[in-house]
N, C-alpha and C positions, 0 to 999 in steps of 0.2 A: 214969870213964863219959864225961867230955867229951873224953877223947883218943880213947876209941873211936869217937866221933862224928865227930871234927874227921878222922880215919884214913879213916872210911867217906866223909864228904862230899868229901875229897880223891879218893879212888878213885873214885868216882861221876863226877867233873867230870873225871877223866883219861879216863875210858870216853868220856864224850860229846864230849870234844874228839879221842880219837882217831877216833871214828865221823863227825865233823864234818871230818875233815881232807880238803882237796881232793885229786882224784887227776886225772891228765891222762888224758883218754879221745879215742881216735882212732876216730872214725865216718866213715861212708858211707852215702849215699842211694840207692837203686836201685830202679828197676822190677820187682815182684813176680814178672813173668810173663818178661820178657826178660832180667832183672838188667842192664839197660843203666841207666848212671849218670845221674842227675838232675840236670844244673848248676844252682847256685845256689838250691837247695831252703833254705827258710826253716826254721832251726834255732831252737827256743823253749827254754830251761833255766830249770826251775822248781825253786827250792830255797826251803823254807819259812821264813818269815821273813826273805827277802832279796827285793830286786826282780827281776823277771822279765827276763832276759837274751835278747835278740833279734838273730840275726844271719843271714848267708847262707853257706851252704857254697860251694866253690870251684867252678871251672867243670868239675871231673870229681866234682862231687856229694861230695867229702869234706870234712871238718870236724874240728877239734879243740877240746876243752873241758875246764876244768876244773870238777869236781862231784864232790860226796861221794856216798858209798853212800846209796842211797835216793831221791837227786834224779829228776826228771822231765825226760825230753828229748823233745820233741815235733819230728818233722819234716813239713813241707806243701810240696806242690807243685802248681801249677796243673793242674788235670784229675786230681787224684788224692785218694784220703782221706786226712787226716792218722792220723797214727799216733804213740802214745805209748809209749816205754819207760822201765823204770826203770833206773836204775845199779847195778849189783852190783858183783862182784870183778873182772870181766873189765875189761881196759883197751881192748879193741877192740870194737867193736858196728857190725853192719850194719843199718839200716832199710830194710825192703823195704814200698813203698807201692803199694797197690791202686788202680788206676784207676777213678774214680768217673764218668767220663761215656764217650764214644765214641772218645777221642782215640787209645787203642791199639788201636781196632778197625783189623782188617784189611781192606782194600777192594779189590775187584777190579780193576785195570786192564788198558790194551791190553798183552797179552803177559807179564802178571804182577799182583804184588800190591803194595800200598804201605799204610804206615799212615795211618789218615785225617788224622792231626796233620800228616804230609809233603806232602800233595796240594795241587799249585801250579794244578791246573786246575777246572774246574766240573763235578763229579761227585756225583751224586744216589745215594745207594741206598736200594734198597727191600727190606725182609728178607722172608724167609719166612713169618714171623708176619703182615705186615701183608697179604700176597698172599691167604692162607688166610682173613683175616677174613671176605670176602665171596665164596661158591661162584658160580663163573662157568662157561660153557662156552668162553670165549675169554680166553686170559691176558692179551691187552689190555686189554679193559675192567676186568680185575682192579688195573690199572695207573692207570686213569684218575685224574687230578689227584692221584696218591699224590707226584709229585715236581713240584716247580716248573718250568715251563718245557716240561711233558709235556702235551699237549694231546690227549685221547682221545675219539672219540665212535663209539657203536655204528651199524652201519649200518642197524639196525632193531630192533625189539623181539622179533622173531620168535626161537626157539629156534636157536642155531648160526649166527647173523648174525655176520658179519664186523666189523672196525673201521678206521676212519682212525685213524692215528695221526700227531702232528706234533709235532717238537723246535724249540722257539724260532722260532715263526713262518714265515713263508713264505721260501723259499729258491731260487725259479726261478719265471719265468714260463709256461713251456710243458712244462718236465721234473718236475714234482713225484711222486716215487716214495715218500715215506715213508722212515723211517729205516734202516741198515743193522743187522739183528739176527744176532747172534754168539750160538751156542749152544755153550758148552765149545770154543770154536775153531773152530766151522763155521759158515759163512755160511749164511742160511736162505734158502728159496725162498717168496716171496709173504709169507702173514701167520702168525700164530703160535699160532693158534686150536687147533692140535692138538696144543701141550704141555701136560702134566697140571700144573696149579698147585701140586699136592702134592708134585712132584718137585723144585721150584724151591728153591735154596739162597739165593740174591740174585740181585738185578737191579741192574745199574748203568747210569745214563744219562749217557753222555759228551754234554755239551753244547757246550763250547767247542772251539775249534780245538786248544789244548794239550793236552786230553784224548782228542779224536778225531783228531787230525790223523796219527797215525800208521798209519791206515787211508787215508788219502791222498784218491784219485780218488773214493771210495764214501762219504764223509763228510760231505759237504755238508748234509744233513739229519740229522745225529746219529748217533749210534751206541748201540744198546742191547745190552749185554753180559747174558746169562743164564747162569748157573752153576748146574749142577744138583747134586742131595746125591750125595755120595760117603762109600762106607764109612769110618768112623770106629773108630779103635783101641777095641778093648775087646770085651767077650763080646758074643754075640748078641742083637739086639735086634730087638723086632717093634713095629711100629704099625699100626693099624687105624684109619681115619676113614670115618665115614658120617653121611650125612643124609638125609631124606626128608620130604616135605611136599607142598603145594597151592600151584597157582596160582589166583588168584582174579580175575576180570575186574574191572578199575576202568575204566569206561567214560569216554572223553574226550568223547564227544558223546552228547547226549540229542536223537532225533529226534522230529518231531512224531506225535502220534497220529491214527488215523483220522479223525475229524471234523475236527479243525484242518486237516489234509493236504487232504480234500475242499473246505475253505473256500479255502484257498490257490490249490488248481488252478483252482477256478472263477472266482477273480479273476484268475490270471494268463490264461486265455483270452478273458474279458470284456475284459481290458485291449487284447489283442491285438485282436480283432475282435468288439466287442459286437453288431453288426448279423448276423454270421453266426450266433453261438452263441446269441442270445436272451438272454430275462431269465435271471439268475442264480439256481440253486437250483431251477428248472422242470425237468420231466422232460423236454423237449425239448431244453434245454440241456444236461442231465447226459448224454444219450445219444448227444452229439455229442462228450463231453469225456471220458467214463469208458469203458472196455470192461465188456463183459457180465457181468465175475467181479466188478469193482469196483462196478457198479451191485447186484449181488446182495449184496454187502457193505452199502453203503447202505440198501437195502432192509430187511435183518436189523437195522437199527440201528447201523450204523458198525462190523461186525466188524472188530477190529484184529488184525493179524498181525505177529508180531514175527520180523523176517527176519534179525536179529543172533543170535537164540536158535537159528535153524534151522542156522547153521554155527558155533556156538560152543558150547563146552563150559562148563557152569556152574562148575567148576573142573577143573583138570589136575593129575596128580601129578607129581612129579619126584624123582629119587632119584640117589644117588652113593655109591660103596664104593671105598675105596683100601685096599689091604694092602701094606706095605713090611717087609722084613726086611734086616738089616746085620749081617754079622759082620765084625769087624776083629780077629781073634785071629790070631797067626802072621803070616807074611811075605806072605799074600794075604789082602786084603780084597775083600769083596764086598757089594754092594747091590742089592737086587731090588725092584720094586713093579709091581703090578697095579691098573688102573682098571677099573670099570665106571659107565658115567654115562648115564642115561637120562632126558630131559625132554620130558614131552608137551606139545603146543600148546594154548592157548586156542582155536584155531581147530581144526575137525575135520581129520583127516587131515594134521597138521602136527608136527614134533617133531624132535629131535637125540638120537643116540644114538653113543656112544663107547666102544670097548674099546680100551686102551693098556696096554703093558708096557714096561718100561725095567730095565734090567741095566747095571751098572758094577763094574769089576773094576781092583784095583790090585795088584800082584806086585813085591816088594822082591827082585830076583833075586840080586843082590850089594848090599853098602852104598853102592856106586856107581853101580849100575845098576837103573832103574826100569822096569817095562811097566803100561801101563795102557789103558782104553778104555772106551767105553759104547755102547750101542745103544738107541734108543726107537723103538719101531713103535705106530702110532696107527692104527686103521680107524674111521672115522665116517661116519653117514648123516644126511644132513639132508632130511627131508619139507617143502620149501618150500611157502609160500602162493602162491596163483596171483595173477598180476597183476591188480589191481580186483578180486578176489572179496571183500575185506573193504568198499570204498569203496561196492561195488555192491549189497551188503547192506544198508549206510547208506541207499542213496538209492530202493531201492525202494519201491513204493507200500505203505502198510500196509494198504491197502484189497484188495490182489490177495491170493489164496490163493497158498500156498507148494508144496502138493502136490495132484494131481489125485484124482479118484474111487479111485483104484486104488494110491494113497499114493505115487506117483512125483512128483518133482520137475515143476511145472506151467510148460510153455514156451507163450507166447503166439502163435500164428501167424497172420497176415493170410492169410486163405482165399482172397482175388482174386488175390494173388500169390504164395502159398508161403513169404513170407518172414516170419520172427520179427520180430515188435515188442518182445517182453520175453524174454532171456534171464536163466534163472534162477541166481542164485549159487550155488544148493545144487547144481547140476551141476558147476559147477567145483570145489566144495570135495571130493565124495563121489566123482566122476568122474574128473577129470583127474588128470594126473600131473606131478611135477616133484621130480624125486630126484636128489640131489646125494651122491656118494658118494667119498671121498677114501681113500687109503692112502699113508701117510707113513712112512720111514725116515730117521732121523738117526743117524749112526754116526761114532765116531772112536776111532783108536788112536794110542799116542804111546810114545816110548822116551826115557828120560831118563838122561843117563850126567854122572858127574860125575867127571872124569879127574883133578883136582887139587883142590884146596880152593878154595871160592867160585866155581868155574867150573862152570856148568851149559850142556849141549847138551842140544837137546830136537829132537826131529823127531815131526811128528804127520801124518797123514793123515785126512781127514775127507770125508764126503759127505752130502748132503740129496738123498734122492729122493722126489720127489712125484708121485702120479697121481691124476688125478681124471677123475670121468664123471656128467656131466649128462644125465639121461632124462628127455624129455618127452613126454608124449602128450595130445590134446585129443579127446575123442571125439565122435560126432555129436550128443550131447546139448549140448556147449557152443558158444559163438559161433565161435571159430577152426576148429572142426572140424564145422561144420554143414554141410548141402549148399549148395554143390556140392563143398564140400573133401571131406566125406565121411572126416575123421579128420585130425589132423595130429601126425606123430611127428618128433622130434629127439634123435639121441644126439652129445654133445661130448665128445671125451675130450682129455685134456691130461695131457703127461709132460713134467716138468723134473726135471733134474739138475743139482746144483752139487759139485763136487769141489775141495777145497783141501787143498794140499800145503805145509807151515809147516815151516821151519828156523831156529832161534834159538839165540843163544849168549849168556849171560848171565854176566857177570863182576863182583863186589862185591871191595872193599879199605878198610880204615880205617886210617889213619895219623894218630894223634894227634887233633886237631880237625876232620881232613877224613876225608870218608865220600864214596867214589864208587861209582855203580851203571852199567854199560854194558852196553848191548843191541844186538846186530846181528841180521839175519835176512833170510832170504831166502822169499819164497813164491810160489807158482803155482797159479792158479784159473781151473777151465773151467766154463763154464754152457753148459746145451742145454735148449732149450724146443721141444716138439713138439707139434702140435694137430691133429686130425682132426673135421669138422664133417660129419654124413648129416642130411639133412631128406627128407621124404617126404608125400604126402597121397594121396587116393584109396584108403584101405584095403577091403579086402573085409568086413573084420570089425572091431570094436572089442576083440573077446576077448584079439587078442595083444599089442596096444598097440604099444609102442616095441621089444619082444621081438624082433618081425618085421618091422623095419623095411623089411626087402627085398621085402615083399609089398605095398609101397605102390606102387599104379599109376603114382604120377610123382613122378620123382625132383627135388626142389626143390634140393637142395644134397648134393655131393659133393667135399669140398675137405680139404686138407691145408695146414699151414704149419710152418716151421721156422726158427729162429734160434739163434745160437750165438755165444758169444764167449769169450775169454782174457784175462786179465792176470798179466802178470809184475812182481815187486815186490821191490825192495830196500829196506831200511829201518834206521834206527840211532837209538838214544836215549841219551842219556847225562844223569843227575842227579847232582849236585853239592852236598853238605850241608857246611856250616860250622857247628861248635859246635852243632849240631842246631836251629839257629833261624835259618839264612840258606840258601835251598835254590834251585836252578836246575836247570830242565829244559829240554833242548832235544831235538828230533827232526826228522828229516828222512826223507821217502819218497819214493822214484822209481817211478812206475807206468809199464808200457808196455801198453797196451790195442791188442786186435784190432778194436773198435768204431771205431776212428780211421784215416783214409787214411796213406799213406806218409809224409807231411808233417808230420803231428801225432799221431804214436802215443806220445809219452813225455812225461810230465808231472812236475814237482818240486814237492813241498809240506813246506815248514819249518814249524817252530812253535818257539817258545821261551816259556817262562814262568816265574816266580819265586814265592816265596811268603817273607815275614818273618813269624816266630813273635816277634811284640812281648813277649809273655807272658813269654816265659823271658830277657828282657834281665837283666841284673843291677841296674841301674836301677830297675827295678820292684820297687819297695819292699813290705815285708810289709806293711802296711796296705792297700795297693791289692789283693794276692794274696788277702787274707782275703774279697774279695767278687767280683774278677775273678779267673776261674779259666782263661780262655783267649781269646786275642787274637792272629789271626793275619790278615795283607793278602797278597793274591794279585793277580797281574797275568799277562797272556798275550796274545799275537799269534799269528798264524798264516796259512797258507793251507790250505784243503780245496778239494777240486774234486769234480764231478759229472759222471760218465760214462755218465748214463742217457740216452744218445741214439736215437732210433728209428732202426733200420735205413734206412727211406726217406729219412732226413735224410742219409745218406753215401753209399748206393749207388742209383742209379737202378734202380728196381724194374720187372720184367717180368712181367705177370699174362696167364694164358691167357685166350685172346679169339677169336673169330670174326669174319670179313670175307667180303662179297661178292667174288668173283673171276670177272672176264669179265660181270660183270653179272647174273650167273645163278646159279653153284654156291656155297656157302659153303664158306671153306677154312678150317682151323684154325689158329691163329699166336698172336701175342703183342701185349700193348698196352704199348706202351714208357710206362714211368711211371705203371703201374696207373690204377687211378679215384680218385685224389687228385691226381695229375697233378705229382708232386714231382721235382724235377730233383735227384739227388745231387749231393753237395759233398764231396770227400774232403779238403778243407782244414780241414776243421771242427776246432775245438779244445773242451779241456775249459770247462765253465762253472768259473770262479774264485772263491772266496769268500775275502775278507780280514777275519778277524774279531779283534777286541777285546775282552777280559774283565777287569774289576775286580770283585774280590769281597774278602768281609771274614768270618770267622768269628769270634764271640764267646759267651762263655759266662759266666754271672754265677751269685752266690749258690750256691756248691756245685753247679753244672750246673743247676741247678733251671731256669734262663733260657738257653736256646742260640738264637742268632740267625744265619742266614746269608744274606749278601745279595751278588747278583752282578746288575751292569750290563753290557750288551754291545752293541757296534755291529759290523754285518756289511755292508761294501760287496761286492756280488757283481757281476763283469762277465762278458764275453763270453757274455752269456745268447744262448739260441737263438731266433730269429724267423723265422718263413717270410715271405720277400720276395716279394710279387707280380712275377711276369715278363710281358713282353709277349706278348698271344696268338701272334703270328708265332714264337715260339720254340718252341712247340710243347708246353710245360710250363705249368702253372700258378704254382707256387711254388719257391724255393729257400730252404733253410734256411741261414742266416749267423749268427756271433758277432757281434752287434751291441749288444744291448741291456744295461742295467745297473740295478740297484735297490738299495735299502738298507733293512735291517731293523734296528732297535734296539729293546733293551728291559730290563726288570728282572725279576728273580725273588728271591722273599723267602720263607723258611722261618724259623719260629717255633715253638719248641716248650719248654713250661712245665710246671711241676710245682706247681702251686698249693698242694697239700696233701699232705704224706708223712708219716704217723703209724704206729705199730707195726700198728695194724690197719686205718686206713684212707689209701688213695691216689686221688688224682685228677691225671691227666696229660691235657694238651690240646695239639694241634700245629695250625699254621694256615699254609697257604703260599697265596701270591699270586704272580701273574704277568699281563704286559701286554707287548705288543709292537704296534710301529708299521711297517708295510711300504710303501713307494711306489718308483714307477719313477722313475729319475733320467735314463734315456736309451732312446730305441726308435730309430728311424732317423735317419740324416743329416739335417738339415734338416726333420725332420717329429716333432713330439713327441704324435702322437695316432696311434690305428689306429683307434679307436671313441670313443663317449663313456665306454665303461666301462674302456676300456685306453687312459690315456693318462699323460703325465710328471705327478707329484705323487698318482696315485692308487695303493693297491694293485694287484697284478698280478690279482687275483681277490677276487671275493666282493663286488664293488660292483653296486648295482642303480642302473639309469639307466632312469626311466620318465616319463611325465606326472604330474604333482602331484594327487591328489585332493583337492577342496575342497568337499566337503560334497555335499549332494544338493540338487536345484532345488526351489523351494518355489513354491507358487503366489503369482503378480505378479511371480516373477524376470524378468529381463531374457534371453531365450535368444538373444541374438545371437551366441555361440559355439557354439551347438547349435539351429539354426533348426528342426530336426525333433524337438527334446526336448519333455518334458513334466514336469510337478512329480513328483518322485520317481526321475526319471533323476539318475545320478551326473555330477557337474559336475568339469570339470578346469580348473584355472588357466591363466590366459593369461600366460605368465612372463614373455614379453620385451615384453608390453604392446602387439602390434601388432593386436591386436582379432580374431583368429582363430586355432586351433588347428593349429599344424603342428609336425614333428619338433623345430624349434627351441626348443619348450618343455619339450622332456625335459632332466630334470637329475637329478644323483645325488639317491636319495630314500633310500637305506639301505645299510648294509653288513653283511655276515654276520661281520665278524670283530669278536670281542668287544674292548672295551676293558679286561676284565679277567678273570681266572678264578682257580680255586683249589680248596682243600677244606679241611673243618673236622672235627676229629677230637677225640673225649672217650672217656676211659679212666677208669671208676670201679672200686675194688676196695676190697671190705670184707670182711675174712678170707678167707674162700673163694670169696665171690660177685663175679662181676666184670660190669661194663655197658658195652658200647660201644655209641657212637654215631659213625657216619661220614656227612658230608654234603659234597656238591660243589655248588659255585656258577659263575654266569658272568653278567656283567652288559654292558650297552651294546653288544649286539647286535642284528640285526634280521634275520627270515627273511621270505620270499615265500611266505606260506601259501596257496598256490592252493587247495590241498584244502580250507580253511573256507571260501574264498569259494564253491568251487563247492557245499559242503554249506549254505552260506546264504541262497544267492540261486538263486530258482527260474526256469529257463529252460529247462524240457524242452520239448519240441516236441510237436504232437499226437500222441497214443496211446502216449507213453511216460512213465515214471513222474517220478522226480526228487524225492524228499522232501527236507526241509530240515530242520538243527537248530532247535531252540526258540527259539534266538536269531533265526534267520532267519524264525522266526513272527513276529518283531516287525518287519515289514516297514512301506515306509511306503503311508499311506492319507490320505486328505485330512483326517481327523481323527486321524491318529496320526504326526503330522510330526517330532516329537521321536526320531528314530532315523537309524541310517547304513546300515540295510539297504533298497535300491532297491524300488520298486515291482515285484510279480512281474509277469513277461510270458513267456508260453508260447515266445516266438521272440527273447527277450532283447534286445529295442528298447532296454530301460531302459539297457543297456551300449554303445548305439551311441552313443558320445560324440564319436568320432574318425574323420576320413575314413578311407575303407578299410574300412567294416564294423565288427563287433562283435568283441569279445573281445581288441582291441588293448592293454587294461590301463591301468593306474596305480599309484600308489602307495596304492590302496585294499587290496590286499592284502600289503601291507608290515606287519608286526606287531613289536613289540617281544618279543623272545625270552629277556629276562633269568630267569633261575629260581634257585631253592635247592632242592635236592633232598636229601633224607635217603634215603643209598643204602641203609643197614641199621642195625638196632638188634639187637643180640646181649646176651642174659642169659646168662651161664656161671657153672658150679659146678665147682670144682676138689674133689676127695676129698682128705680129709686123708691124709697119706702113712701115719701111724700104723696107719690102717685098711686102706690099699693092702697094706703090708707083710706083714699076716696074711693076705692073700689072694694073695701073691706078684705084686702089680701093680704097675707101676713109676710109673705116672701114668693119671689116669681124669678126663676131663672131660666133662660135658655141657651142652649147651645148647640154647636156643630163640631163632628169629634169623626177624626178618621183613626182606625185602627190597623196595626202593622205597615204603615206606610213604606217604611224603607228598611231594608235589610243589606248590612254591608258585611261581606264574609267571601273568602276565597272558597269555602265549601261549596261542591258542586251538586248539592240535593235539592230537596225541597226547603228544608229548614233544618240549620244543626242543632237549633232548641228542643226538636221535638222527634229528631231521627231516631234517637236511642243509640245504644253502643253499636250495632251492626245495620243501621240504617233500615231495620226492619220495618218502622213503622211508617215507612213513606207509600202509604197507600191512598193518599187523599193529596189532591193538588193545595196550592200556596194561594191565598187571595187577600184582598185588601177589603176593609169594610167603611162605609161612608153613612155616618148617622147624623138625625137631628133628633134632640131630645129637649124637653123641659122636666122641671121640677118646680111644683107649685105646693105653697103652703098657706093653709086656711086657720 
């Protein structure tokens, strides 16, 4: 028995010893998608009962290890999910790692694509998912603050409004024209509101010279690349998206009621001339102050009429439907989408409606030959609010009836003169017309040929055709159309086309540790603009409006205008990578433009950039890589240009004119230099920008913290300035390349995943930007043109005015304003000379923010998600003249002029703790400066910092098990509120859309409540 036990023990020990024998394993670590080697990946060998062995693979991702069957080998690499394998019988293993972040994400760059980890320039991508989070009638507003360095402001809150877009601060003094938009290789004309956001695959913001420089003379204000959706391989898929909801008024202003208004108006007239109007509140005084309709309202106990409700809906519907179909089977792939969008306005007879269709097709004719193209057509109609319609409804007397006894809008006419004393804003809202219609076709077609391996030849031609018509008509019931005008009509047509032909050759080759990508190309672009304007009045009837503009008895305008230009360009790019961690990128472009004279048609724009992937260095040890997933440094420097010069700057204009001949007859001729008196200068050159950028990209803790930081400095020279000419020359000014400026700033983007479990995820991202611009040179020997335009200040956005110094109180010294009274605005004597003169004007504010950005939060618990997106801006001021007008009563006799509830807190001898001047029917409390009223001060300058919740979205994704039973690929339903909260000290409609002088507050503020669904089949 003992012998048998000994034999069994020795046999078992032999088996264990055999299984524990070391075997030589040859392994490699590669990317799971591209199968590219991952150099210096960290290898961890874990054998039970033995110390853990850690070492690095070689520069080709290969390794050799001795390990027994059953041992565990783990491979890890920065930016990838670690993976473990168990040693089996095979002596060769390949470990494929899956990217855990966005390092392997492919990013669209100029004339190509690149992995994000290999980027050398400052490029920010905005995904289709981000764009689709917030419904918008304008793609530009959907991009607002999504990318650091990108500043977007809507032109107004009304449906269909355009937007201003700014990339990395100010880049010119006189020739700001916004960024260059490229959609699938086609340069766009004007704005991008016609593009359906649902058709967008991605948007790339090219911010520095290295990224945008290959566009040369058109890249000074940044480039925005828009890539639309294309058919993907696979069976037919159908996607349907829709939302419907209501918009609810969210008042920015609360006006005085009837009784408070009556008290205000009495005080204002008594202040102006107490002897004339008599004791306040008496019938004698009231008959001189109020019209008969208002007196009747007072007699009836202060009947209150709400003028805003007369021209405003309590709520307005909005809806959107998009259907897309993609078929990716076979050699021909097709993608189609159609959109219908309708947004009624809060103001009556305003709104926006859009019809859009998009078709993309790709055909593989041969393995080496591909043909593709796309076409997008949009037809949209905007019913604009009429100028002053909204503000007039705010300031109308609440004692004044809105309609007469027949139900028609009431217009008060002075019977002695036949002149209206009050125009009714309801007639503007219901009777006047401002209709803006556009038709836009954006199309391209390309042929791609691969004659040999790694060489791709591509030729494409694209066109953007834009046609717009604005139709206006003011009938006799409105101020502009009242007698003796007898109706005013206008038809304004614009047509713009941009055709771009591009030819490129791309070649890639790899030799050991060296990888080279070469690009060469030639492009030709031609642009044309054509506009006609017809105006007339004295219409026999209002029934036909602008549709019969030829029936107008008097032609006020019948004119046309044309301009066109062409650019021919050669460009090249070389990208060199060594061991995947040292990357060098160089580009050069030569542009020749018809916009310049014979001596300055051509410009050359080189750029160079580099990146060092520090994380991939072999000396970055395993312990560091356990928490540091990515670390890259970037540097770039280059030149870009600005060719957006007006034709008047280069060529002397000749405008049609008439002049007396022989002292009697009038002869037609031409006016040299036109009405602007500009002498053409055919020696003008490009505005040139020298831009430096330094950046870093860092990822920590398994990519749960991702940080990107860029700092930049732009020296911009040869800026255009109008140089005053001597009157004896016969011209007023001549543009010259003379000025210079500097813009520097910083962009930061931070994305964090604080919580990530099986059932719950919380992701948050924050971006922040700031810049400072200043003029460094104007004219030789002259450092200022005006107080607001001088060396050391930004080229725009600076407010220069007198300094508001509170209100005069009883007992104050009135030496600075001898005719003043207590309750008047006080102006500061800045230079201390004892009087108020223009020398006391100083910089009182700036509309340039000290910083701005966005804050995004995403929460998901199982199938339920919550998204909250916010934007912010701080350190800017706006000249809120609108609020000043709405808070201070200065209406003359017979007119209205209601004020806000804040304006009702005006100065009186017993109410001195206020900043609202005493009311006066003729504005004398603002007559603080020589020359009369209205010369202004910093009184209207307000802090416009804000924090706005752009949208809150609650969504639910149906489970795949349920969807498979009903043959549905995906289904998401959501509830959303847009613009729910605005936190600001600014006292206007919205500091985000007001503009530098609050001139765009022509439309009320509102919230939108939506229900939507996204269905995939």
